[in-house]
C-alpha positions in Angstrom: 62.1 41.2 -56.6 59.9 43.1 -54.8 59.9 47.0 -55.1 58.6 47.7 -51.7 60.7 46.7 -48.8 59.0 45.0 -45.8 60.2 46.5 -42.5 59.2 44.4 -39.5 59.2 46.2 -36.0 60.5 44.2 -33.0 59.5 45.4 -29.6 61.3 43.5 -26.9 60.6 44.6 -23.0 63.8 42.8 -21.8 67.0 41.7 -22.8 65.9 38.0 -22.3 63.1 38.4 -24.6 65.7 39.6 -27.3 67.8 36.4 -26.5 64.6 34.3 -27.0 63.2 35.8 -30.2 62.7 33.1 -32.9 64.6 34.4 -35.7 62.7 32.3 -38.3 59.7 34.2 -37.8 61.5 37.3 -39.5 62.9 35.8 -42.6 60.5 37.6 -44.8 61.8 40.8 -43.4 64.0 43.1 -45.7 64.7 45.4 -42.7 64.4 44.7 -38.9 63.2 47.9 -37.1 64.2 47.6 -33.4 61.8 49.6 -31.3 63.9 50.4 -28.3 61.5 52.3 -26.6 59.8 49.6 -25.0 63.0 49.2 -22.8 64.0 51.3 -19.9 66.4 53.9 -21.1 69.2 52.7 -19.0 69.1 49.3 -20.6 69.2 50.2 -24.3 72.7 50.3 -25.1 73.3 47.3 -22.7 70.5 45.4 -24.9 72.1 46.5 -28.1 75.0 44.4 -28.0 72.6 41.4 -27.9 70.1 42.9 -30.4 72.8 43.5 -33.0 74.3 40.1 -32.7 71.1 38.3 -32.7 69.9 40.2 -36.0 73.4 40.4 -37.6 72.2 38.8 -40.7 69.5 41.7 -41.3 69.4 45.1 -42.1 68.6 47.1 -38.8 66.7 50.2 -38.4 67.3 51.6 -35.0 64.1 53.5 -33.6 63.5 54.9 -30.1 59.9 56.3 -30.7 59.0 58.8 -28.1 55.9 59.8 -26.4 55.7 62.9 -28.5 54.9 60.9 -31.6 53.2 57.7 -30.1 56.0 56.0 -28.5 56.8 54.5 -25.2 59.5 56.7 -23.7 59.8 60.4 -22.8 63.1 61.9 -23.3 64.6 65.1 -23.0 66.6 66.7 -26.0 70.0 65.8 -24.4 68.8 62.2 -23.6 67.4 61.6 -27.1 70.7 62.8 -28.9 72.9 61.0 -26.5 71.1 57.8 -27.1 71.4 58.2 -30.9 74.8 58.8 -30.7 75.7 55.9 -28.4 73.7 53.4 -30.6 75.9 54.3 -33.6 78.7 52.1 -32.1 77.0 49.3 -33.2 76.5 50.3 -36.8 73.0 50.3 -37.5 72.2 50.4 -41.2 69.7 53.3 -40.4 68.5 55.2 -37.5 65.2 57.0 -37.0 65.1 60.7 -36.0 61.8 62.4 -35.1 62.7 65.6 -37.0 59.7 68.0 -35.6 60.0 66.7 -32.1 63.6 66.8 -32.1 64.8 69.5 -34.8 68.4 69.7 -33.2 69.2 65.9 -33.4 69.7 66.3 -37.3 72.6 68.7 -36.7 74.1 66.4 -33.8 74.1 63.4 -36.1 75.3 65.3 -39.2 77.8 62.7 -40.3 75.2 60.0 -40.2 72.9 61.6 -42.7 73.5 58.7 -45.2 71.6 56.3 -42.5 69.1 58.6 -41.2 65.4 58.1 -41.6 63.8 61.4 -40.8 60.3 60.7 -39.4 57.1 62.5 -38.7 53.9 60.8 -37.1 50.4 62.2 -36.6 48.1 59.9 -34.8 45.2 62.2 -35.0 44.7 63.2 -38.6 46.2 63.7 -42.1 47.7 67.3 -41.7 47.0 70.0 -44.3 50.7 70.9 -44.6 51.9 67.5 -45.2 53.5 68.3 -48.5 55.2 71.2 -46.9 56.5 69.0 -44.2 57.8 66.5 -46.6 59.8 69.0 -48.5 61.2 70.6 -45.4 62.3 67.2 -44.3 63.8 66.4 -47.7 66.0 69.3 -47.5 68.1 67.7 -44.9 69.6 65.2 -47.6 69.0 62.1 -45.5 68.7 58.5 -46.7 64.9 58.4 -46.4 61.9 60.8 -45.3 59.1 58.8 -43.4 55.5 60.3 -42.6 52.9 58.1 -40.9 49.4 60.0 -40.6 45.9 59.2 -39.3 43.4 59.6 -42.4 39.8 60.5 -41.1 38.0 60.1 -44.4 38.7 58.2 -47.7 40.0 61.3 -49.4 42.6 61.7 -47.0 44.0 58.5 -48.1 43.7 59.5 -51.9 45.3 62.6 -51.1 48.2 60.9 -49.2 48.9 58.6 -52.1 48.9 61.4 -54.7 51.4 63.4 -52.4 53.6 60.4 -52.2 53.7 60.1 -56.0 54.3 63.7 -56.6 56.9 63.9 -54.1 58.8 60.7 -55.5 58.5 62.1 -59.1 60.0 65.3 -58.0 62.6 64.5 -55.4 63.4 61.0 -55.9 62.5 57.4 -54.6 63.2 58.0 -50.7 60.1 58.6 -49.3 58.3 56.4 -46.9 54.6 57.2 -46.2 51.6 55.4 -44.7 48.1 56.1 -43.7 47.4 54.4 -40.1 44.2 52.7 -38.9 41.9 50.6 -41.2 41.3 53.4 -43.8 45.0 53.8 -44.3 45.8 50.1 -45.1 45.7 50.3 -48.8 48.7 52.8 -48.4 50.8 50.0 -46.9 50.4 47.9 -50.1 50.6 50.4 -52.9 54.2 51.4 -53.0 54.9 50.2 -56.4 52.2 53.0 -57.7 52.9 55.8 -55.3 56.7 55.3 -54.8 56.8 54.7 -51.1 59.6 52.6 -50.9 59.2 50.7 -47.4 56.1 49.3 -45.8 55.8 48.5 -42.2 54.5 44.8 -41.3 54.4 42.8 -38.2 55.1 39.4 -36.5 53.0 38.8 -33.2 52.5 42.4 -32.3 51.8 45.5 -34.5 53.5 48.6 -33.4 51.0 51.0 -35.3 47.3 50.7 -36.0 46.6 49.3 -39.4 49.8 47.3 -39.9 49.3 44.1 -42.0 50.6 40.8 -40.6 53.7 39.5 -42.3 52.1 36.6 -44.2 49.4 38.7 -45.7 51.9 41.5 -46.6 54.2 39.1 -48.6 50.9 37.7 -50.5 49.8 41.1 -51.2 53.1 42.5 -52.4 53.7 39.5 -54.6 50.5 39.8 -56.3 50.7 43.6 -57.0 54.3 43.7 -57.7 54.9 40.6 -59.8 56.8 41.5 -62.9 
């Protein structure tokens, strides 16, 4: 059994597209991430009934990635919280919350902490204060803490791997980290060493730079994590 779980984002633009997805393409996924921000805000809850029924055999991570952190929707604080609360009717296994962009959301979703993935995304750089950010997020006692950053040089990637390992040893195995872009690709397949417990792969369309297609990801993880 693989130590690192594979998450595959699904980025539908219409409800009909959800209905026509070929589920066989996702059989190697441990978790399906529904990136709902590619739909108009007013259609997301309507689409949820279709999406959760279609992917009922999978664990589902609900994500509405906002423009503040590289996504496709601009949402007010109130709209963001309202959407997250509304989606809980469909009982997702996990729900993503952008901790630093919408800090009030964690309080509004307090009773769902065991399902929350607190996330932070930086598409410009590897921040110098990443350790502090991870510690701050970890104090919220959610299911997982996720950080995706953009390394600018090789030592940024090495720092990210070391930080992830240190955080896992100190606070437990619930961190998900990745370096984006070509430089960061090694971070997506090194979870068995660093402790990063999820990796994001793709079918058809990547949702972030540097993601590895599912067929290659399975091959790499089977090679590195074979016991």
